[in-house]
N, C-alpha and C positions, 0 to 999 in steps of 0.2 A: 263058241260063246260060253262064258262063265257067269253063273249067277251066285251071288253072295247074299245071305240073309242076315240081317242085323237086328238085334233086339236092344232097344234103349228104354230103360224105365223112365216113365214120366210121372210127375206128381199128380196130374189130373188130365182130363180129356178136354183141353182147351186149345184154341188156335195158338195162343201164346206159348204154351208148353211144347207143342209140336214144332213151331218155328224156332224156338230156342234150341231144341234138339238138332234141327237141321243146321242152324248156325254153328253149333258145336262141331258137327260133322264137317261143315265147310272149312272151319279153322283147322281141323285135324288133317284133312286131305288137301287143303289149300291148292297148290298148283296142279295137283293130280285129280281134282274134282271131276273135270269133264272126261277123263279117261275111265274113272271108276263108276261114276253115276251118269250113265247115258240116258237112262229112263227111270222113272219112278211110277209104280202102279199102286193105286190106293182105292178105297171105296169113297162114297159120297158123304161121309160123315162130316158134320160141321167143323170138327177139329182140323180137317184137311183143307178147309176153304181157301187158305192163303198160299197153298203150294203152287198155284199158277204164277206167283211172283218168282219162283225158282226158274221157270222157263225164261223169263225176261232177264233176270240178273245173271244166271249161271249157264244158260243155254242147255238146260236139262229138260227133256220132254217129260211131262207129267200126264199120265193116263188115269182117268177115272173109270172105274167099273160101272156097268149099268146097275141101277138099283135092283136088289134082290136077285142078282145073278152072280153067285159066288164062282161060277166056272170062268168068269172073266179074269179072275186072279187065282187060278188053281194052285200055283206054287205057294202063295201066301196062305191059303186055306190049309194046305198040307202042313206047313210049318206051324200054324196056329194049333192044329190038332196035336202035333207032337209036343208043343209047349204046354198045352193044357194037361196032357198026360203026365208030365213031370211036375207041374205046379199044383195040380189039384190033389 
């Protein structure tokens, strides 16, 4: 299993911005989308509310972490710490 972490700058924390970023990724990976993005794990923030559409449209499983349980997405939290170290 290989995990890849991507950072995509967004203009704001809205559903529209998040879905726009996923649409850009979808265009970029086109026919390889289902090979590259088998699952997506995120938290329950409102900007990720429409990700369930990806399950229906693209056959990508979307997992939402339990509220206040960062261990559900340990890899994401590890990368967030590394990013904060370099950006702060």
